[in-house]
KENU-342027 format. One record per residue: x, y, z of N, C-alpha, C, O in turn. Coordinates in steps of 0.02 Angstrom, whole numbers, padded with zeros to 5 digits, always signed. Layout:
<pts>
XYZXYZXYZXYZ ...
</pts>
This chain:
<pts>
+00042-00060+00000+00000+00000+00000+00044+00062+00000+00088+00070+00042 +00031+00107-00048+00069+00169-00052+00038+00222-00006-00023+00229-00005 +00080+00258+00031+00052+00311+00074+00034+00375+00037+00007+00421+00066 +00050+00377-00028+00039+00438-00067-00034+00461-00066-00047+00520-00055 -00084+00416-00076-00154+00440-00074-00174+00467-00006-00212+00515-00002 -00147+00437+00047-00165+00461+00114-00136+00530+00126-00171+00574+00151 -00073+00541+00107-00042+00607+00115-00077+00658+00071-00086+00716+00091 -00097+00638+00011-00132+00683-00034-00199+00704-00004-00219+00762-00008 -00235+00656+00025-00299+00671+00057-00289+00717+00116-00330+00762+00128 -00236+00706+00154-00221+00749+00211-00208+00821+00189-00234+00868+00218 -00166+00829+00137-00150+00896+00113-00212+00930+00083-00223+00990+00093 -00253+00891+00048-00314+00919+00019-00361+00944+00074-00391+00998+00068 -00367+00904+00128-00412+00923+00182-00387+00987+00217-00427+01029+00238 -00321+00994+00223-00293+01055+00253-00312+01116+00212-00329+01169+00239 -00308+01109+00145-00326+01164+00102-00401+01179+00103-00421+01237+00103 -00441+01126+00104-00514+01135+00104-00538+01168+00169-00588+01203+00168 -00502+01157+00223-00522+01186+00287-00524+01262+00284-00562+01294+00321 -00482+01292+00241-00479+01365+00236-00511+01390+00171-00511+01450+00157 -00538+01343+00130-00563+01363+00065-00623+01410+00069-00633+01452+00026 -00663+01402+00123-00722+01444+00129-00707+01514+00154-00752+01556+00157 -00644+01527+00171-00626+01593+00194-00628+01602+00269-00602+01652+00295 -00658+01555+00305-00664+01562+00377-00615+01518+00414-00589+01537+00467 -00602+01459+00387-00555+01413+00420-00576+01398+00490-00633+01379+00503 -00529+01407+00537-00542+01392+00607-00580+01448+00641-00601+01440+00699 -00590+01504+00608-00622+01561+00641-00694+01547+00659-00718+01570+00711 -00730+01510+00616-00801+01498+00630-00811+01455+00693-00848+01476+00737 -00778+01396+00699-00787+01358+00761-00758+01394+00822-00786+01389+00877 -00703+01430+00814-00675+01467+00870-00724+01521+00893-00733+01531+00953 -00754+01556+00846-00803+01607+00864-00864+01578+00899-00890+01607+00947 -00887+01521+00874-00944+01488+00906-00926+01465+00976-00964+01473+01023 -00866+01435+00983-00843+01410+01047-00838+01466+01099-00863+01461+01154 -00805+01520+01079-00797+01576+01125-00863+01610+01140-00876+01630+01197 -00905+01618+01089-00969+01650+01099-01014+01612+01146-01046+01641+01190 -01017+01546+01137-01059+01505+01181-01035+01508+01253-01075+01510+01300 -00968+01508+01262-00941+01510+01330-00950+01578+01362-00963+01582+01423 -00944+01632+01324-00950+01699+01352-01021+01715+01373-01032+01752+01421 -01070+01686+01338-01140+01701+01354-01163+01671+01420-01208+01697+01452 -01132+01616+01440-01155+01581+01501-01151+01625+01563-01200+01628+01600 -01094+01658+01577-01092+01700+01638-01145+01754+01639-01166+01775+01693 -01167+01775+01580-01219+01826+01578-01285+01799+01604-01328+01837+01628 -01294+01733+01599-01357+01703+01620-01356+01675+01691-01408+01671+01723 -01298+01656+01715-01295+01624+01782-01268+01671+01836-01268+01652+01894 -01246+01729+01817-01220+01776+01867-01145+01775+01870-01112+01741+01831 -01117+01812+01917-01045+01821+01921-01014+01793+01985-00957+01809+02002 -01051+01750+02020-01024+01720+02080-00964+01677+02063-00971+01630+02023 -00905+01690+02091-00844+01653+02071-00849+01578+02082-00827+01538+02040 -00878+01557+02138-00883+01486+02153-00927+01450+02102-00912+01395+02080 -00982+01482+02084-01028+01452+02035-00994+01446+01967-00998+01394+01935 -00961+01500+01946-00927+01498+01882-00871+01447+01881-00862+01412+01831 -00834+01442+01936-00780+01393+01939-00806+01321+01936-00773+01277+01908 -00865+01310+01963-00893+01242+01964-00921+01222+01896-00913+01164+01876 -00953+01268+01861-00986+01249+01799-00942+01261+01737-00958+01236+01683 -00888+01299+01745-00847+01318+01688-00822+01260+01645-00834+01260+01585 -00788+01210+01675-00763+01155+01634-00818+01118+01596-00810+01101+01537 -00875+01106+01628-00930+01072+01594-00959+01112+01538-00975+01085+01485 -00965+01178+01548-00991+01222+01495-00945+01220+01435-00968+01220+01378 -00880+01219+01447-00833+01218+01391-00836+01151+01354-00826+01149+01294 -00850+01097+01390-00857+01032+01356-00918+01033+01309-00914+01009+01253 -00973+01061+01333-01032+01067+01291-01018+01112+01231-01037+01096+01175 -00985+01168+01244-00969+01215+01190-00922+01182+01139-00929+01192+01079 -00874+01143+01164-00827+01109+01119-00864+01058+01075-00850+01053+01016 -00910+01020+01105-00947+00971+01066-00989+01004+01012-00989+00981+00955 -01023+01058+01029-01064+01092+00979-01022+01127+00927-01040+01128+00868 -00966+01155+00947-00922+01190+00899-00893+01141+00848-00881+01160+00790 -00881+01080+00869-00852+01031+00823-00899+01014+00766-00878+00991+00713 -00964+01026+00775-01014+01010+00724-01019+01064+00671-01048+01053+00617 -00991+01123+00684-01002+01181+00641-00976+01170+00570-01010+01187+00522 -00917+01140+00564-00886+01133+00498-00880+01061+00475-00849+01048+00424 -00910+01014+00511-00903+00944+00492-00936+00928+00425-00915+00882+00390 -00986+00966+00407-01025+00950+00347-00982+00949+00285-00997+00911+00238 -00929+00989+00283-00891+00995+00221-00832+00947+00216-00794+00951+00168 -00822+00902+00265-00764+00857+00261-00767+00813+00199-00718+00809+00162 -00823+00780+00188-00828+00732+00133-00877+00754+00079-00878+00725+00024 -00918+00804+00092-00971+00823+00045-00943+00847-00022-00968+00829-00075 -00890+00888-00019-00861+00913-00081-00832+00857-00123-00837+00858-00184 -00801+00807-00091-00774+00750-00127-00829+00710-00162-00819+00687-00218 -00886+00703-00128-00942+00667-00158-00971+00705-00217-00994+00674-00266 -00970+00771-00214-01001+00812-00266-00957+00816-00328-00983+00815-00384 -00891+00822-00320-00848+00832-00378-00816+00767-00405-00777+00769-00452 -00834+00711-00375-00808+00647-00400-00743+00625-00368-00718+00571-00383 -00715+00666-00324-00652+00647-00292-00660+00585-00249-00613+00545-00242 -00719+00577-00220-00731+00519-00177-00720+00454-00215-00690+00407-00189 -00745+00450-00277-00736+00390-00317-00662+00377-00330-00640+00320-00330 -00624+00430-00342-00553+00422-00355-00516+00398-00292-00472+00356-00296 -00535+00426-00234-00504+00403-00172-00515+00329-00161-00470+00293-00141 -00576+00307-00175-00593+00236-00162-00561+00189-00212-00559+00128-00200 -00537+00215-00268-00505+00173-00318-00429+00166-00308-00396+00128-00343 -00403+00203-00259-00331+00199-00245-00316+00136-00204-00361+00101-00182 -00251+00124-00195-00231+00064-00157-00239+00073-00082-00237+00025-00045 -00249+00135-00060-00256+00149+00012-00326+00130+00035-00374+00141-00001 -00332+00102+00095-00399+00086+00122-00440+00149+00132-00414+00202+00147 -00505+00142+00123-00550+00199+00131-00546+00226+00203-00554+00286+00214 -00536+00181+00251-00531+00202+00321-00471+00248+00331-00476+00296+00369 -00415+00233+00299-00356+00275+00306-00366+00344+00274-00344+00395+00302 -00399+00345+00216-00414+00409+00184-00459+00451+00229-00446+00511+00239 -00511+00420+00255-00558+00456+00298-00523+00481+00361-00535+00538+00383 -00480+00439+00391-00445+00460+00452-00398+00518+00439-00393+00564+00479 -00364+00517+00382-00318+00571+00365-00355+00637+00356-00333+00689+00380 -00412+00635+00321-00450+00696+00310-00480+00723+00376-00481+00783+00388 -00503+00677+00418-00532+00699+00482-00479+00727+00528-00491+00777+00562 -00420+00696+00530-00366+00721+00572-00344+00790+00549-00330+00834+00590 -00340+00800+00484-00322+00866+00458-00374+00918+00477-00357+00975+00493 -00437+00898+00476-00490+00944+00495-00485+00961+00569-00498+01018+00588 -00468+00912+00610-00459+00926+00682-00401+00974+00693-00405+01019+00736 -00346+00966+00656-00289+01010+00664-00307+01083+00650-00283+01128+00685 -00348+01094+00599-00362+01162+00579-00422+01192+00616-00425+01253+00626 -00470+01151+00636-00531+01177+00667-00540+01156+00740-00573+01191+00778 -00511+01099+00759-00521+01074+00827-00466+01092+00876-00480+01111+00933 -00404+01086+00854-00348+01103+00899-00349+01175+00922-00335+01188+00980 -00366+01224+00879-00371+01293+00903-00421+01302+00960-00412+01346+01002 -00473+01261+00961-00522+01266+01016-00490+01247+01082-00500+01279+01133 -00450+01193+01081-00415+01172+01142-00365+01225+01164-00357+01237+01224 -00330+01256+01117-00281+01307+01134-00314+01369+01164-00282+01405+01202 -00376+01381+01146-00412+01438+01172-00441+01425+01241-00458+01472+01278 -00448+01362+01260-00483+01344+01322-00453+01374+01386-00492+01394+01429 -00386+01380+01393-00361+01411+01455-00386+01482+01466-00402+01502+01522 -00390+01521+01412-00414+01590+01418-00487+01591+01440-00507+01632+01481 -00527+01545+01412-00598+01543+01430-00607+01518+01501-00652+01540+01537 -00564+01471+01522-00569+01447+01592-00553+01504+01641-00582+01506+01696 -00508+01548+01622-00494+01605+01666-00556+01650+01673-00566+01680+01725 -00596+01653+01621-00658+01691+01626-00706+01660+01676-00748+01694+01706 -00699+01594+01686-00740+01558+01735-00704+01553+01802-00717+01507+01841 -00660+01600+01815-00627+01607+01881-00581+01548+01897-00572+01533+01956 -00553+01515+01848-00505+01461+01860-00440+01491+01888-00422+01548+01873 -00405+01451+01928-00341+01473+01956-00287+01471+01902-00287+01428+01858 -00241+01519+01906-00186+01520+01859-00131+01474+01885-00090+01493+01926 -00131+01413+01860-00080+01364+01880-00073+01312+01826-00100+01320+01771 -00036+01259+01840-00024+01207+01791-00085+01169+01769-00085+01136+01717 -00139+01173+01809-00201+01138+01791-00230+01165+01726-00265+01128+01691 -00217+01228+01710-00243+01256+01647-00215+01218+01587-00252+01203+01540 -00150+01204+01588-00119+01167+01533-00143+01094+01532-00153+01065+01479 -00152+01066+01591-00178+00998+01595-00248+00993+01566-00264+00947+01529 -00290+01042+01583-00358+01043+01557-00358+01055+01482-00401+01028+01446 -00312+01095+01457-00307+01106+01385-00292+01041+01350-00319+01028+01296 -00249+00999+01380-00234+00933+01352-00297+00890+01351-00309+00854+01302 -00337+00893+01404-00399+00854+01406-00445+00876+01349-00475+00834+01316 -00451+00941+01339-00495+00965+01285-00469+00944+01216-00508+00928+01172 -00403+00943+01209-00374+00922+01144-00388+00848+01132-00407+00829+01076 -00380+00807+01183-00392+00735+01176-00467+00722+01163-00485+00684+01118 -00509+00754+01203-00581+00745+01194-00605+00772+01127-00647+00742+01095 -00577+00829+01106-00597+00857+01042-00579+00812+00984-00616+00809+00935 -00524+00776+00989-00505+00729+00936-00558+00674+00930-00577+00655+00875 -00583+00650+00987-00637+00600+00986-00700+00630+00955-00734+00597+00916 -00716+00692+00974-00775+00725+00946-00771+00728+00870-00820+00713+00835 -00714+00747+00844-00708+00755+00772-00711+00688+00735-00738+00684+00680 -00683+00636+00765-00685+00571+00731-00756+00542+00733-00778+00514+00683 -00791+00549+00790-00860+00526+00791-00902+00570+00745-00947+00545+00711 -00889+00634+00744-00925+00678+00698-00911+00661+00626-00954+00670+00583 -00850+00636+00612-00834+00615+00544-00877+00557+00521-00891+00552+00461 -00898+00515+00567-00944+00460+00549-01010+00489+00524-01036+00468+00472 -01036+00538+00560-01097+00571+00537-01087+00607+00471-01130+00605+00428 -01028+00639+00463-01014+00674+00400-01010+00626+00342-01032+00643+00287 -00981+00567+00353-00976+00518+00299-01045+00491+00281-01059+00481+00222 -01087+00480+00330-01155+00455+00316-01197+00508+00281-01243+00491+00244 -01181+00571+00292-01219+00626+00262-01183+00656+00202-01199+00711+00181 -01133+00621+00175-01092+00650+00122-01133+00667+00060-01116+00714+00025 -01185+00630+00046-01225+00642-00014-01291+00678+00002-01335+00682-00041 -01297+00702+00063-01359+00735+00084-01349+00811+00082-01303+00837+00114 -01392+00846+00046-01389+00919+00044-01407+00947+00113-01456+00927+00143 -01367+00994+00137-01379+01026+00202-01388+00971+00256-01439+00969+00290 -01337+00929+00261-01342+00873+00307-01320+00887+00378-01306+00841+00416 -01315+00951+00396-01291+00968+00463-01334+00939+00518-01308+00916+00569 -01401+00941+00509-01445+00913+00560-01435+00838+00567-01434+00812+00623 -01428+00803+00511-01417+00731+00513-01352+00715+00548-01349+00668+00588 -01300+00753+00533-01235+00742+00566-01243+00751+00642-01215+00712+00681 -01279+00802+00662-01288+00814+00734-01325+00756+00767-01307+00735+00821 -01378+00731+00735-01417+00676+00764-01375+00613+00771-01385+00574+00818 -01329+00602+00724-01286+00543+00727-01230+00552+00778-01215+00506+00816 -01199+00611+00777-01137+00620+00816-01149+00634+00889-01112+00608+00931 -01199+00673+00906-01208+00694+00976-01214+00636+01025-01184+00639+01078 -01253+00583+01010-01254+00527+01057-01186+00494+01066-01171+00468+01120 -01145+00495+01014-01078+00465+01019-01030+00508+01060-00979+00484+01084 -01047+00572+01067-01005+00617+01106-01012+00607+01181-00968+00627+01220 -01067+00577+01202-01084+00576+01273-01030+00546+01318-01011+00579+01367 -01002+00486+01303-00951+00459+01349-00890+00504+01355-00864+00514+01410 -00867+00532+01300-00809+00576+01302-00823+00638+01344-00781+00659+01384 -00882+00668+01335-00899+00727+01373-00904+00712+01447-00883+00752+01489 -00932+00654+01464-00938+00635+01535-00870+00625+01567-00856+00653+01620 -00827+00586+01534-00761+00573+01563-00719+00637+01565-00680+00646+01611 -00727+00680+01514-00690+00743+01514-00710+00788+01572-00668+00817+01605 -00775+00793+01583-00799+00835+01639-00778+00806+01706-00760+00843+01752 -00780+00739+01713-00757+00708+01775-00683+00719+01787-00662+00729+01844 -00644+00716+01734-00571+00725+01740-00554+00794+01767-00502+00803+01799 -00597+00842+01754-00583+00911+01776-00624+00931+01837-00623+00988+01858 -00662+00883+01865-00706+00899+01919-00673+00906+01986-00699+00941+02030 -00616+00875+01996-00581+00880+02059-00605+00834+02114-00579+00836+02169 -00655+00792+02100-00680+00746+02150-00642+00680+02150-00593+00673+02114 -00666+00631+02190-00633+00566+02192-00631+00531+02124-00583+00495+02108 -00683+00541+02084-00686+00508+02019-00638+00538+01968-00627+00510+01915 -00609+00597+01984-00564+00630+01936-00497+00595+01931-00458+00611+01885 -00482+00549+01976-00417+00515+01974-00413+00468+01914-00364+00468+01877 -00466+00428+01904-00466+00380+01849-00497+00407+01786-00488+00378+01732 -00533+00463+01791-00568+00490+01733-00522+00506+01673-00542+00493+01617 -00461+00534+01683-00418+00546+01625-00402+00483+01586-00396+00484+01525 -00394+00427+01621-00381+00364+01587-00441+00343+01545-00433+00319+01489 -00501+00352+01572-00561+00335+01534-00570+00383+01475-00593+00363+01422 -00551+00446+01485-00554+00494+01430-00507+00473+01374-00526+00474+01315 -00446+00455+01392-00398+00432+01342-00423+00368+01308-00415+00359+01248 -00453+00323+01347-00479+00260+01319-00536+00273+01270-00540+00241+01218 -00579+00321+01287-00635+00336+01241-00609+00366+01176-00637+00353+01123 -00556+00406+01180-00527+00435+01120-00492+00381+01078-00499+00381+01017 -00455+00337+01110-00424+00282+01074-00475+00237+01040-00465+00213+00985 -00531+00226+01075-00585+00186+01045-00613+00221+00983-00626+00188+00932 -00621+00287+00987-00645+00325+00929-00596+00320+00871-00616+00312+00813 -00531+00326+00886-00480+00323+00834-00477+00254+00802-00459+00248+00744 -00494+00203+00840-00491+00134+00815-00553+00115+00775-00548+00079+00726 -00611+00140+00795-00674+00118+00766-00700+00166+00712-00723+00144+00660 -00697+00231+00726-00728+00280+00682-00701+00277+00610-00741+00282+00563 -00635+00270+00598-00612+00268+00528-00644+00212+00487-00660+00223+00429 -00653+00154+00516-00684+00099+00479-00758+00113+00466-00784+00096+00413 -00792+00144+00514-00861+00164+00504-00866+00217+00449-00910+00214+00407 -00819+00265+00450-00818+00316+00397-00804+00285+00329-00836+00302+00280 -00757+00238+00326-00741+00206+00263-00800+00168+00235-00814+00171+00175 -00835+00131+00278-00894+00094+00254-00948+00142+00231-00981+00129+00180 -00958+00197+00267-01009+00246+00247-00991+00279+00180-01035+00292+00139 -00927+00293+00170-00907+00325+00106-00915+00277+00048-00934+00298-00007 -00900+00214+00058-00911+00164+00005-00985+00158-00011-01004+00151-00069 -01026+00162+00040-01099+00160+00029-01122+00222-00010-01165+00217-00053 -01092+00279+00007-01111+00341-00027-01090+00341-00100-01122+00372-00142 -01035+00306-00115-01010+00305-00184-01048+00256-00228-01044+00262-00289 -01083+00209-00199-01120+00160-00238-01183+00191-00270-01220+00156-00304 
</pts>
């Protein structure tokens, strides 16, 4: 198997992520906007903000990941590139994983990098935990994008398939969001929660590419 088609799909996805002119700005704007609005509704009590902040950011991260997922495979299905990808020697799962990982790099990783600043808005302490929590958001966000890629692959031939992607992906996000929130909760369950968060992400990386590949082959038929 030649890695050339996989690398080509990766480079194409990096370019497509900025083709619409917004790139990472749209999910970043949604992520920041959703997080900023919450304090306006719950008040400014520091203890309250500190308690709900990590969970609010997990919800915002999950919803922000859905903003640009629709275009991962849809353009390939429309212009015939999908058929060409499936005719190469590379497995469809590898092509799908490469495109999804590139999409996470351009649209998902910036969300994790922004999370420390938003946590400070929720009265988080300035210490090493901010960087640790940023890592949790990056790991969890990777799982979100790969599960979201399954929805995107199933909706590749559906016009305006954003709602369908959300219906498919959001239930799959639940374990990652739960373990992520527990990992940052500071309670007794937070000791093992990072391991479960990592396990849920590894499970997504192992299973989602094959589901995406099968969905893309179905879409091409």
